[in-house]
C-alpha positions as CSV (number, residue, x, y, z in Angstrom):
1,M,26.9,1.7,17.8
2,T,24.6,3.2,20.2
3,K,23.9,1.6,23.4
4,Q,20.8,-0.1,23.7
5,N,18.9,-0.2,26.7
6,N,18.6,-4.3,26.2
7,D,20.8,-6.1,24.3
8,T,18.0,-7.7,22.2
9,F,14.3,-6.4,21.3
10,K,11.0,-8.0,20.0
11,A,10.2,-8.9,16.5
12,F,7.9,-11.4,14.7
13,R,9.8,-14.0,12.9
14,V,9.0,-16.8,10.6
15,E,10.8,-20.1,10.2
16,E,11.0,-23.0,8.1
17,A,11.4,-26.4,9.4
18,E,10.4,-29.2,7.0
19,G,8.2,-27.0,4.4
20,Q,5.8,-25.9,7.3
21,F,6.4,-22.3,8.6
22,K,5.4,-21.0,11.6
23,S,5.4,-17.5,13.5
24,S,6.4,-16.7,16.4
25,V,7.5,-13.3,18.6
26,Q,11.0,-13.6,19.8
27,E,13.9,-11.7,20.9
28,M,16.2,-10.7,18.5
29,P,19.8,-9.3,19.1
30,F,21.5,-5.8,17.6
31,S,24.0,-5.9,14.5
32,L,26.8,-3.4,13.8
33,L,25.8,-0.8,11.1
34,K,27.2,-1.5,7.8
35,E,28.4,2.1,5.6
36,N,25.4,4.5,5.1
37,E,22.8,2.3,7.3
38,I,20.4,3.8,9.7
39,R,19.1,1.6,12.9
40,V,15.4,3.0,13.3
41,R,13.0,2.7,16.9
42,V,10.2,1.6,15.3
43,H,6.9,3.3,16.3
44,Y,4.3,1.7,14.3
45,S,4.5,-0.8,11.0
46,S,1.4,-1.8,9.0
47,L,-0.1,-4.7,7.6
48,N,-0.1,-5.3,3.9
49,Y,-1.0,-8.2,1.1
50,K,3.2,-9.2,0.7
51,D,3.5,-9.0,4.4
52,A,0.9,-12.1,4.6
53,L,2.7,-14.0,1.2
54,S,6.0,-13.7,3.3
55,A,4.4,-14.8,6.7
56,T,3.5,-17.8,4.8
57,G,6.7,-19.0,3.0
58,N,6.1,-17.4,-0.3
59,K,9.5,-17.4,-1.6
60,G,8.7,-15.0,-4.2
61,V,8.5,-12.2,-1.7
62,S,11.3,-13.6,0.9
63,R,13.3,-16.7,-0.5
64,N,15.4,-16.7,3.3
65,Y,14.0,-17.8,6.6
66,P,14.0,-17.0,9.5
67,H,12.5,-13.4,8.7
68,T,10.7,-10.5,9.9
69,P,8.0,-9.2,7.6
70,G,6.8,-5.9,7.4
71,I,7.4,-3.9,4.3
72,D,6.0,-0.3,6.0
73,A,8.1,1.4,9.5
74,V,7.8,4.2,11.0
75,G,10.5,5.7,14.0
76,V,13.0,7.8,15.3
77,V,16.7,7.3,13.8
78,E,18.9,5.8,16.8
79,D,22.1,5.6,15.3
80,T,23.0,6.3,12.0
81,N,26.2,5.3,9.6
82,S,25.3,8.1,7.5
83,E,25.5,11.6,7.2
84,G,22.1,12.0,5.5
85,W,20.4,11.5,8.5
86,A,20.8,12.6,12.4
87,V,20.1,10.6,15.5
88,G,16.8,12.1,16.7
89,E,15.2,12.5,13.2
90,Q,11.5,10.8,12.4
91,V,11.1,8.8,9.2
92,I,9.4,6.8,7.6
93,V,10.6,3.3,5.7
94,S,8.4,1.4,3.0
95,S,8.9,-0.5,0.1
96,Y,12.5,-1.5,-1.3
97,D,13.8,-4.6,0.1
98,L,12.0,-4.1,3.7
99,G,10.3,-6.6,4.5
100,M,11.1,-9.1,1.5
101,N,15.2,-10.0,2.3
102,T,15.8,-7.7,4.6
103,N,14.1,-8.1,8.2
104,G,11.3,-5.6,8.0
105,G,9.0,-3.4,10.0
106,F,7.1,-6.2,12.8
107,A,10.0,-5.3,15.2
108,E,11.0,-3.0,17.4
109,Y,14.1,-1.8,15.6
110,I,15.3,-1.9,11.4
111,Q,18.6,-1.5,10.2
112,V,18.4,-0.1,6.8
113,P,20.1,1.5,4.1
114,A,19.9,5.3,4.6
115,D,18.6,5.9,1.2
116,W,15.5,3.9,2.3
117,A,14.4,6.5,4.7
118,V,11.4,9.6,3.9
119,K,11.5,12.5,6.3
120,L,8.3,12.3,7.7
121,P,6.4,15.3,7.1
122,E,5.5,18.1,10.0
123,K,1.9,17.6,9.7
124,L,2.2,13.6,9.4
125,S,2.1,12.3,13.1
126,M,3.5,8.3,13.1
127,K,0.2,6.6,13.6
128,E,-1.1,8.6,10.0
129,A,1.6,7.4,8.0
130,M,1.5,3.8,8.7
131,I,-2.6,4.0,8.3
132,Y,-1.5,5.1,5.1
133,G,1.7,2.9,5.2
134,T,2.6,1.8,1.2
135,A,-0.9,0.9,0.5
136,G,-1.6,4.7,0.9
137,L,1.7,5.8,-0.6
138,T,0.6,3.5,-3.8
139,A,-2.6,5.3,-4.2
140,G,-0.9,8.6,-3.8
141,M,0.9,7.8,-6.8
142,S,-2.0,6.3,-8.8
143,V,-3.9,9.7,-7.9
144,L,-1.1,12.2,-8.4
145,R,-0.2,10.4,-12.2
146,L,-4.3,10.5,-12.6
147,T,-4.6,14.1,-11.7
148,E,-1.9,15.2,-13.7
149,K,-4.6,14.8,-16.8
150,L,-7.8,14.7,-15.1
151,K,-9.9,16.9,-13.6
152,P,-13.2,16.8,-11.4
153,E,-15.3,18.2,-14.9
154,D,-13.7,15.4,-16.8
155,G,-16.1,12.8,-15.7
156,K,-16.2,9.8,-13.1
157,I,-13.5,7.8,-11.9
158,A,-13.8,3.9,-11.0
159,V,-11.6,2.6,-8.4
160,S,-11.4,-1.3,-7.9
161,G,-11.3,-3.2,-5.2
162,A,-12.3,-0.3,-3.6
163,S,-12.6,-2.0,0.3
164,G,-9.1,-3.3,0.3
165,G,-5.9,-0.9,1.9
166,V,-4.8,1.3,-1.8
167,G,-8.8,1.1,-3.2
168,A,-10.4,2.7,0.3
169,L,-7.7,5.4,0.3
170,S,-7.6,5.7,-3.5
171,L,-11.2,6.2,-3.1
172,A,-11.1,9.0,-0.1
173,I,-8.0,11.1,-1.6
174,L,-10.2,11.2,-4.8
175,S,-13.5,12.0,-3.5
176,K,-11.7,15.1,-0.9
177,L,-10.5,16.1,-3.9
178,G,-13.6,16.9,-5.6
179,Y,-14.1,13.9,-8.0
180,T,-17.0,11.9,-8.5
181,V,-15.5,8.0,-7.3
182,V,-17.6,4.9,-8.9
183,A,-16.4,2.3,-6.3
184,I,-16.0,-1.1,-7.5
185,S,-16.5,-4.1,-4.8
186,G,-17.6,-7.6,-4.2
187,K,-18.0,-7.0,-1.1
188,E,-21.7,-6.0,-0.4
189,Q,-21.4,-5.9,3.7
190,E,-19.0,-2.9,2.8
191,Y,-21.2,-0.3,0.4
192,D,-21.8,1.7,3.4
193,F,-18.1,1.7,3.8
194,L,-17.6,3.1,1.1
195,K,-20.3,5.7,0.8
196,S,-18.9,7.1,4.0
197,L,-15.4,7.3,1.8
198,G,-17.3,9.7,-0.3
199,A,-18.5,7.2,-2.9
200,K,-20.5,8.3,-4.9
201,E,-21.9,5.1,-6.8
202,I,-21.6,1.5,-6.1
203,M,-21.1,-1.0,-8.4
204,A,-20.8,-4.5,-8.1
205,R,-17.7,-6.4,-8.9
206,A,-19.5,-8.8,-11.1
207,E,-21.4,-6.5,-12.8
208,V,-18.2,-5.0,-14.1
209,E,-17.1,-8.8,-14.7
210,N,-20.1,-9.4,-16.4
211,F,-19.9,-6.7,-19.3
212,A,-20.3,-7.2,-22.6
213,Q,-17.3,-9.1,-24.0
214,K,-16.8,-6.5,-27.6
215,P,-13.6,-4.8,-28.2
216,L,-14.7,-1.4,-27.3
217,L,-18.0,-0.4,-24.4
218,K,-20.0,2.4,-23.8
219,P,-17.5,5.0,-22.3
220,L,-18.5,5.3,-18.5
221,F,-15.3,6.6,-17.3
222,A,-12.7,9.4,-17.6
223,G,-10.4,6.9,-15.4
224,A,-9.7,4.8,-12.7
225,V,-7.4,3.4,-9.9
226,D,-7.5,-0.5,-10.5
227,T,-5.5,-2.8,-8.0
228,V,-6.8,-6.3,-8.9
229,G,-5.9,-6.6,-12.9
230,G,-7.8,-9.2,-14.7
231,V,-11.1,-8.5,-16.1
232,I,-12.1,-6.0,-13.9
233,L,-8.9,-4.1,-15.5
234,E,-10.0,-5.4,-19.1
235,N,-13.5,-4.0,-19.0
236,I,-12.4,-0.9,-17.1
237,L,-10.0,0.1,-20.1
238,K,-12.8,-0.7,-22.7
239,A,-15.2,1.3,-20.9
240,T,-12.9,4.6,-20.4
241,Q,-13.9,7.7,-22.4
242,P,-11.1,9.4,-25.0
243,M,-8.1,10.1,-23.3
244,G,-8.6,8.7,-20.5
245,V,-6.1,7.4,-18.2
246,V,-5.7,4.4,-16.5
247,S,-3.4,3.4,-13.3
248,C,-2.8,-0.6,-12.2
249,C,-1.1,-1.4,-9.5
250,G,-2.4,-5.1,-8.5
251,N,-3.2,-8.1,-9.8
252,A,-5.2,-9.8,-7.0
253,A,-7.4,-11.2,-9.8
254,S,-5.2,-11.9,-12.6
255,P,-1.9,-10.6,-14.1
256,K,-3.1,-11.3,-17.3
257,L,-5.0,-8.8,-19.8
258,E,-6.7,-10.0,-22.6
259,L,-7.4,-7.5,-24.9
260,T,-7.4,-5.6,-28.1
261,V,-5.3,-2.6,-29.0
262,F,-8.5,-0.8,-29.6
263,P,-9.0,1.0,-26.2
264,F,-5.1,2.9,-26.9
265,I,-5.5,3.3,-30.9
266,L,-9.3,4.3,-31.1
267,R,-9.7,6.5,-27.8
268,G,-6.0,7.4,-26.7
269,I,-6.7,5.5,-23.2
270,S,-2.9,6.0,-20.6
271,L,-2.4,2.9,-19.1
272,I,0.1,3.7,-16.2
273,G,1.8,1.0,-14.5
274,I,2.5,2.1,-10.6
275,D,5.6,0.5,-9.1
276,S,5.4,1.6,-5.6
277,Q,8.6,-1.0,-4.4
278,N,11.3,0.9,-6.5
279,Y,9.1,4.8,-6.9
280,P,11.7,7.2,-7.4
281,M,12.7,9.2,-4.5
282,P,11.9,13.0,-5.4
283,Y,8.4,11.7,-6.1
284,R,7.9,9.6,-2.8
285,T,8.8,12.4,-0.9
286,E,6.3,14.8,-3.1
287,V,3.4,12.4,-2.3
288,W,4.1,11.7,1.3
289,N,4.2,15.6,1.5
290,K,0.4,15.6,-0.1
291,L,-0.8,12.8,2.0
292,A,0.1,14.9,5.1
293,E,-1.9,18.2,3.9
294,D,-4.0,18.8,1.0
295,W,-4.5,15.0,0.2
296,K,-5.4,14.1,3.8
297,P,-9.1,12.7,4.1
298,S,-10.9,14.4,7.5
299,H,-12.1,10.5,8.5
300,L,-8.5,9.1,7.7
301,S,-8.5,7.8,11.2
302,D,-11.5,6.1,10.8
303,T,-10.1,3.1,7.8
304,Y,-7.9,1.3,10.6
305,T,-7.7,-0.9,13.2
306,E,-4.9,-1.0,15.4
307,I,-2.9,-4.6,16.9
308,G,0.4,-5.9,18.4
309,L,2.9,-8.0,17.2
310,E,1.2,-10.8,19.3
311,D,-2.3,-10.4,17.2
312,L,-0.6,-10.3,13.8
313,Q,-0.7,-14.1,12.9
314,T,-4.4,-14.3,13.4
315,K,-4.5,-10.9,11.5
316,I,-2.4,-12.6,8.6
317,E,-4.9,-15.3,8.1
318,Q,-7.7,-12.9,7.9
319,M,-6.3,-11.0,5.0
320,L,-5.6,-14.4,3.4
321,A,-9.1,-15.1,3.9
322,A,-10.1,-11.2,2.0
323,K,-11.9,-11.1,5.6
324,L,-10.6,-7.4,6.6
325,K,-11.3,-4.3,5.7
326,G,-9.3,-0.8,5.6
327,R,-5.8,-1.0,7.2
328,T,-4.1,-2.8,9.6
329,I,-1.8,-1.1,11.6
330,V,0.6,-2.2,14.5
331,K,1.9,-0.7,17.5
332,L,5.3,-1.5,18.4
333,I,6.1,1.4,21.5
């Protein structure tokens, strides 16, 4: 094992005591690398909804405590027990089991299977990688699947949950690629923010929720990136034009869909699920490379807030109360 400058490192730890969960920044010891593992000195991480759930004791996300959340990390390989990575290489580690049941990126170091790492593209800084994070990777996957089937001239693209991390980045990327984007949001105070990201139209969430209760609706969209599920996704599908494409990556509103098969068998609409946690590595690499160059929004730096480990608990509470916008990144070095 490579000699460390210190015997311990800082980490944001969540502990369980008598059914209650509390967090604090603690000093943690290093451990020996297992076969095919790497140790990464984390420079940045990012805050995601799944991290907030893990930090508050959601056993559907993290079964065992004490635990370090953080499903995203970027940094430099400082020790390796794998032929695939060399000391000094810059890597992104996101999703898989990181921050769920494997100690995550809210720490100065992570120790993970080498197969979870992606090489940081040359034209992407570490900070930019975490402004994207899993949210950007998910947005990129959604955009990739849509743009395989739809061109800008095919019609409008709806983005639901547009002020959130995935929604805001999907909106910005699609806008840069020349698509006419309709942002769907329940936060009127964020409309100017959405316009700055490139939204050509904005629809109130309540308006979409209250579309007529019919099996099919007047076609409004060529496709959509849905981040919330539930009745919003139902109504988007019913209002999508023939041969349209809708991607789905979230269920904050509801995991249930109550609709007929008519949008699929009468209009030929495709509903594509996005699984960012276990997305195949060749596609991950493709998406990261696109995010580094052609897809990078010119105003990417306007979509984040930077914090330290000591600020995490406050931001987690704000996220759970739906009071955050854009992305929150955590600086570790």
